C-alpha positions in Angstrom: 0.0 0.2 0.2 1.4 3.2 -1.0 2.1 6.1 1.3 2.5 9.6 0.3 3.7 12.2 2.7 2.7 15.8 2.1 3.9 19.0 3.9 1.6 21.8 3.9 4.1 24.9 3.6 2.8 28.6 4.0 4.9 31.6 3.4 2.5 33.8 5.0 2.6 32.8 8.8 1.2 35.7 11.1 3.6 35.0 13.7 6.3 34.1 11.4 6.4 35.4 7.9 8.5 33.1 5.6 9.0 30.4 8.2 9.5 27.6 5.9 12.6 29.1 4.3 14.1 30.1 7.9 17.6 29.0 8.2 18.7 26.5 10.8 22.1 25.9 10.7 22.4 27.3 7.2 19.6 25.3 5.6 16.0 26.0 5.0 13.6 24.5 7.8 11.2 22.9 4.9 14.5 21.0 3.6 15.5 19.6 6.9 11.7 18.6 7.4 11.6 17.1 3.9 14.7 15.2 4.5 13.7 13.6 7.9 10.3 12.3 6.6 11.8 11.0 3.4 13.8 8.5 5.8 10.5 7.1 7.1 10.3 3.3 5.9 6.7 3.4 5.2 6.8 6.6 3.2 7.0 6.3 -1.0 7.1 9.8 -1.5 7.5 13.3 -0.3 5.5 16.4 -1.7 5.9 19.8 -0.2 2.5 21.7 -0.8 2.9 25.4 -1.0 0.9 28.7 -2.0 4.3 30.6 -2.7 6.9 30.5 -5.4 9.5 31.2 -3.4 9.1 28.0 -1.5 8.7 26.4 -4.7 12.1 27.4 -5.7 13.9 26.6 -2.6 12.4 22.9 -2.6 13.4 22.3 -6.0 16.8 23.8 -5.5 17.3 21.1 -3.0 15.9 18.3 -5.4 12.8 18.0 -3.5 9.2 17.3 -5.2 6.7 20.5 -4.6 3.4 21.5 -5.6 2.0 25.0 -6.1 -1.5 25.0 -4.6 -4.5 27.8 -4.5 -3.9 30.5 -2.4 -7.0 30.7 -0.4 -7.4 27.3 1.3 -8.8 27.7 4.8 -6.9 24.9 6.4 -3.7 22.8 5.7 -6.3 19.8 5.1 -7.9 21.5 2.3 -4.6 22.3 0.7 -3.4 18.5 1.4 -6.6 17.3 -0.5 -5.8 19.4 -3.5 -2.2 17.8 -3.9 -4.1 14.0 -3.0 -6.6 14.7 -5.7 -3.7 14.1 -8.4 -2.1 11.2 -6.6 -2.9 7.5 -6.6 -1.5 6.7 -3.2 -3.9 4.8 -1.0 -2.5 6.8 2.5 -1.7 10.4 2.8 0.2 11.6 5.6 0.0 15.2 6.8 3.3 16.4 8.3 3.5 20.1 9.6 6.4 21.9 7.8 7.5 23.6 11.0 8.8 20.2 12.8 12.3 20.3 11.6 13.3 17.7 14.2 10.8 15.2 13.4 11.8 11.5 14.3 11.3 9.6 11.0 9.9 6.6 13.2 7.1 8.9 14.4 6.0 8.8 10.6 6.1 5.1 10.7 4.3 4.7 13.9 1.5 6.9 12.9 1.1 4.7 9.4 1.4 1.4 10.6 -2.0 1.1 12.3 -3.9 1.8 9.1 -1.6 -0.8 7.3 -2.9 -3.6 9.5 -6.5 -2.7 9.9 -8.7 -1.6 7.0 -11.4 -0.3 9.5 -9.1 2.5 10.5 -9.7 5.6 8.3 -7.8 8.0 10.0 -4.9 8.0 12.2 -2.6 10.3 14.5 -0.1 10.5 17.1 0.1 11.2 21.0 3.0 11.3 23.5 2.9 11.3 27.4 2.4 14.4 29.2 5.5 15.1 31.8 4.9 18.3 33.0 2.1 19.6 35.1 1.9 23.0 33.3 1.3 21.4 29.8 -1.6 19.4 31.0 -3.4 22.7 32.3 -2.1 24.5 29.0 -4.7 25.5 26.6 -2.0 25.8 24.1 -1.5 22.0 24.3 -4.2 19.7 23.0 -4.8 16.6 25.2 -6.8 13.7 23.7 -8.2 10.8 25.3 -8.6 7.2 23.8 -10.5 4.3 24.2 -9.1 0.7 25.0 -9.2 0.0 21.3 -6.8 3.0 20.7 -9.5 5.1 18.9 -9.8 8.7 19.8 -12.7 9.4 22.0 -12.1 13.2 22.4 -9.6 16.1 21.8 -9.5 19.0 24.0 -7.5 22.2 25.2 -9.0 21.5 28.8 -7.2 19.4 31.0 -8.8 15.9 30.2 -9.2 13.2 31.7 -9.8 15.2 35.1 -8.2 13.5 37.8 -10.9 14.3 40.4 -9.3 13.2 43.3 -6.0 14.6 43.0 -5.0 18.2 43.9 -2.3 19.8 41.8 0.6 18.5 44.2 -0.6 14.6 44.0 -1.1 15.2 40.0 2.4 16.3 39.7 3.6 13.2 41.3 1.3 10.8 39.6 1.6 12.1 36.0 4.2 9.2 34.9 1.7 6.6 36.4 -1.6 8.2 34.8 -0.3 8.2 31.1 -2.1 11.7 30.2 -1.8 12.0 26.4 -0.6 15.2 24.5 -1.9 15.4 21.1 0.9 15.4 18.1 -0.6 17.0 15.0 0.4 14.7 12.4 -2.1 12.5 10.6 -2.5 9.8 8.3 -5.7 9.6 6.0 -7.1 7.1 3.4 -7.1 9.0 0.5 -10.9 8.8 -0.2 -11.8 10.1 3.3 -9.3 12.9 2.8 -10.8 14.0 -0.5 -14.1 14.3 1.3 -13.0 16.1 4.3 -13.0 19.7 2.9 -16.6 19.3 1.8 -17.9 18.6 5.4 -19.1 21.8 7.0 -17.7 22.8 10.3 -19.2 21.1 13.6 -20.2 22.5 16.8 -17.6 21.2 19.0 -14.6 21.9 16.1 -16.1 25.4 16.5 -15.9 25.5 20.3 -12.6 23.9 20.6 -11.1 25.4 17.5 -9.7 21.9 16.7 -10.1 20.6 13.1 -10.0 16.9 14.1 -13.2 17.0 16.1 -14.7 17.5 12.6 -14.2 13.6 11.8 -15.0 12.6 15.6 -18.2 14.1 15.3 -19.1 12.6 12.1 -18.2 9.2 13.6 -15.0 8.5 11.9 -12.5 5.9 13.4 -9.5 7.9 14.2 -6.6 5.7 15.7 -4.2 7.3 18.2 -0.7 5.8 18.5 1.5 6.6 21.0 5.0 7.7 20.5 8.1 8.1 22.7 9.5 10.6 20.7 9.1 14.3 21.2 8.1 17.2 18.9 9.6 20.8 18.7 7.5 22.8 16.6 8.8 26.2 15.4 6.2 29.2 15.8 8.4 31.9 16.6 11.7 33.3 15.9 12.7 32.0 19.6 11.5 28.6 18.9 14.1 28.7 15.9 16.8 29.7 18.2 15.9 26.8 20.2 15.8 24.4 17.6 19.0 25.4 16.2 20.7 24.5 19.6 19.1 21.2 19.8 20.1 20.3 16.2 23.5 21.4 16.9 23.8 19.4 19.9 22.2 16.2 18.1 24.9 16.4 15.3 27.7 16.8 18.1 26.6 13.9 19.7 
């Protein structure tokens, strides 16, 4: 079963203009992402989806594959679907273009469940929460899943709620509780992805401002694979400096 990884990359980020082309140790961030994703064993093809010719030129410059898309897509999923419409891959992987330290094994971990079980239409990743401030932060999306691995709910709120633990007790119990933070890497069966943009926004999606709730509210089976690897996304120039340091340390080790 063929899997294509698509990396949406917008030039006009409100918090960090031109972010995909920002240099990390002399190399554009989008190049770091492409090269790491290409090392995933279950990925057959990597394509950058962008709305800007400057990113097209950069990707072509390092020998990557890129597609220029429409400029008015409301979400990255819509941009993804435009590219997927021209592919014959059964599985489409959405990898964020601001994750230059992504481990290729994370991509494989997200893909594997859909290869094993044809009933799973969509997949994603989650990692253990190990800091109390992350559990309470609305910037960290939490996920709760059932015993079958399927997502029950995503929220910016601290879920599930440990009713009988105060904050001090909760901090001590975090490793045992196995609370999960969502990692925004998705795998779609192509037919589902092509339908996705036509679905209207759902009430919970609008309330939480979490697009993945659109799938849950429509009854889509969304498998949550757990990973031991962590992500270091770049949202601001300060994040870029932090990732540059981490990458330098990784090279030196």
